[in-house]
N, C-alpha and C positions, 0 to 999 in steps of 0.2 A: 910765748912768743906771739906777737901781733900778726895777724893775717893781712896781707896787702890788699888794699881795695882801690878800685877805680872809682874816684870821687869827682862829681861835678858840683861846684858851687855856683849858684845864680844869685847875684846881689847887684843892684845898680849902684851901691856905695862900693867902688872898686878898692878903695883903701881897706875896707874891712874884709872884702873877700880875699885880697892878696895876703893880709895878715894871717887870715884863717888857713889859706892854701899853704903858706910857708910853715905854719905850725904842724899842719897834717903831713906836709911833705918830710918834715924832720923825722916823723913817726913810720916813715917808709910807704906812705900811700902816694899813688899817682893821681895828681889833682889837676883839673881843668877848670877854668873860670870863664863864666858867660855874664855879660851886663844885663841881659833881658831874657824873657822866656823864649822870644822869637829867636834869638841867637842860640839858646839852648837846644831848641828843637832841630837845629841844623847839625847838631854834633852827634856822635854815636852815644847810644843809651848807656849810662853809667851803672855800676852796681849800687853806688849810693848817690842820691840826689839831696844836696843840701840847698834850700831855696828859701828866700825871704818871701814872706806872704804878700806884702805890698811892693809890687813892681811897676814901673811905668809901662803902659801897655797892657799885656796879659798879666793876670796876678798869679802868684805862686800856686793857687789852687787851680787856676785854669791850665797852668803847665802840667800839673799832676793829672788833672782830668784829661789832658791831651796823651800823656803817656799811657794812661789806662785805656783810652780809646784805641791806641795803636797796638794794644796787646802787651805793653811793656810791664815790668814789675820790678823797678828799682826799690832798693830801701829808701824811704822818703824822711828827711829831717827838715821840718819847717821851722823857720825863725821869725819871729815878730815882735813888735813892741807891745801892742794892746790888742791881743786876740779877743774876738767875741766869742760867746757861746756857739753861735751858729757857725763861726769859722771852725771852732774846734770839732764840732759835730761833723760838719762836711769833710774835714781833714781826715778824721777817722774813719769815716765811710769809704772814703777814696783809698784808703790804706796807708796813711801816713803812720810811721813807726814812732816818731818823737816830735813833740811841740816845744821848742826852746824859746823862752821869753827873754828878750834882749834888756840889759846886758847879762850874759850867762858866762860862768867859768869855762875856759877852754876844755877843762876835764870832762864836762857834760857833752860837749860836742864830740870829743874822742871817744867816749863810752857809747854814744848813739851811732857814730860811725863803725865802731869796731865790733858791735854786738853780733851775735851770730845772725847771718843774713836770713837763715831758715826761719827765724821768727816773724819775719816780714811777710804779710800777706794782706790782700784787700780786705778792710774791716767789714763786719756785719754779714759775712757769708759762711753758712754752715750747711750742712746736708739738709737741715730742716728749716732753714731761715735765710732770707735774703734782704739785705738792707743796703741801700746806696742813695747818695745825694748827687744830683746833677744840676750843673748850672743851667738855668734856662736859656735856650738858644736853639738855632735851626738844626743842629746836629744831635741834640739831646734825644729826640725820638728814636733815632737809629741805634744810638749806643745803648740807650736802656733797653730796647727790644733785643740787640744781640747779646747783652749781658744776661738778661733773664732766660733767654733761649739756652745759652751755654749752661746756666745753672740748671735748667730743667733736663738738658742732656745728662748732666752728671748725675742727676737724681733718677735717671732711668725712665723718664717719662717718655711715651710713644711720640713719634713724630706729629701725628695729628694733634694730640694734646698740646705739644710745645707750639705748634703753629698757631693755635687759637690763643694761647696765653701770650705769646710774643706779639701777635697782631693787636690784642687788646692794649698791651703795654704801650705800643707805638701810637695808637690812636689816643689814648689817655695823655700821655706826655706831650704829643703834639697839640692836643687840645689845651692843655694847661699852658704850654709856651705861648701859643697865640692869643689866648683869652685871659689868663691871669696877669701876664706882665706886658703884653703887647710889644712895642718897639723898646721897651725899657730893659729887655732881658739881657743877660751877660754879666751883671754885677754879682759879687758873691752872695749878697743877701737875697738875690732872686734865684731861688733854688727850688728844685722840685724832689721831694722825698718819696722814695720808692720802697715799699715794704712787701714782702711776701712771706707767708708761712705755709708749711705743707705737712699733712699727716698721711696715713696710707691711703686715704680715699679723697681728701678735700685739700684744695689750695686756695687760700685766701690771699687777695691781692689788694694793696692799698696805695693810692696815689695822692699826695698832699702837696699843697702850695699855700703860700701866705701872700697871695696877690689880691687883686681887686674884688674877687667873688662875683656872683651872678644871682639872678632871680632863678631859683631852681624849677619853679612852676613853669616859667616861660620856656626854659629849655626842654623840660619834659614834653611840652607841647610840640616843640620842633622836633623831638626825637622820634616822632612817628614817620619820618622820611629817611631811611637808611642811605639814599643816594646823597642826601645833602647834609647829614648830621653823623658826625663820628660817634656821638654817644649812642645813637640809634644802632650803628654797626656793633659797638661794643655789646649792647644789649642782647644781640642775636647770637654772641659767641659765649656768653656767660650763663651760668644757672641762676645767678642772681645779681643784680646791680643796685646799689644805693648811693645817692648823692647828698652831701650836706654842705651846703655853701651860704655864706653870709656876706653880703655887699661889704667891702672894705677890710673883710677879715680873712678871706681865703676860702679854699674848698678841699673837701676830702671825699674821694671816690673809693668805694669798696666793691670788689667783684669776687664772686665765689666760683670755683670750677670744680667739677668732678674729674678727678685724675684717673688716668688708666694706662696700662702697659699692654704689650702685645698679647694676643690670645692666639694659641698655636693649634686649636682644634674647634673649628666652627662648622657645625652640620656636616661632620665627617671630612672636611677639608683641612689641610694644613695651611693656615693663613699666615704668611710672613711679611705681609705688606707694611706692618708697623714696626719693622726693624730697620736700624741704620746700617747693620753689619751682621755678619754671621759669626757667632762664637764657635770654637773648635768642635764642641760636642754637636751643636746644631748643624754644622756643615757635614759632619761625618754621618749623622742621622739621616740628613737630607740626600746626600749621595748615595747611600745605601738604599734608601726608598726608592730613588729613580732607577738604580741599577736592577732592582727586582721588578719595578713597574714603570716604564718610561712614561706612562699616561696617568700617573697618579694625581689625584686632585689637589695640587699645590698651587697656591697664589703667591706670586712675588711682585715686589715693586720693579719698575724698569730697571733701577740700578742694581738690584740684587740678581735680576734675571741675567744681566751681563756677567756678574760675578760667578754664578752657577754655570752659565754657559762655558766660561773659561775653564773652569774647573772640570767639567765634563770632557772638554776637548784635550786636556792634558797640555804637556809642555811645548808641543809643535806650535810654533807662533802662527803659521798659516792656518792650521786647523782651529787654533784658539780664536783667531779673528773672525773666521767663517762662523763657528759656533755661536761666539758672543754676538754677532750682527744678527744671526738667525734667531737668537733667544729674544 
């Protein structure tokens, strides 16, 4: 029995969109149609997004990028006449589940829509590897930094390490957006590739573009002033930084980080400043330690101090507030 899906079809050829919607509707799916990416963004997020790659205004890939930026995760089926290799790569990195070349049999679309939704996930992301392609533009820097920070959080890196890595990503993507493509950003071929690989001790980050390139020697000279140079700020936050750029062919920047997790015993102290939250075992051990010795050498971040203060105060709201503020 076919599972009913909420499907959004986005195609500026409305006759094609209606025909596909009618056929999917006969199979029991709830189908909505939008003629543009802008119209689609005003609608509720669907379970399955069926979108033409080439739309007037925002492209299908731009629409997918916007859904990802909002934290959405629909199953994405892209339709197009003549996809390029770059289009396919970016679509897969953004999490597209299927790429259908027009004209295609309706059975292919039905299979793509009805496949188990759990198989759909942003492509190129595992516990050890992060790979995404972003459209060069004014929002690319923040999107990339947030995505990498979330991946580092899932990989259990400490807040200070995550902050360094995300800041470097923001600087490099911003630098690429402004210098590689200038005012020409936004087209699907004007993309920024972000790759990161991590093992137990080292994270390697790479940012690539295919823009205008630059004279690396000149930029290295400018990089001596962190106040004015994003590359100089990046250099202060990494263990190693290398830049390869060729005028007219693009740029590749590689950065190496030594990764770390929280250290719970430093010079006889319990240092919890590098934790985002308290695991149950840690919370019990911490409360037992404080019960035995209220003046135990424990270092907490401000956020965790509030959490511990509320735990020590107990369920009385007034006492909890008083202790939380005191902590």
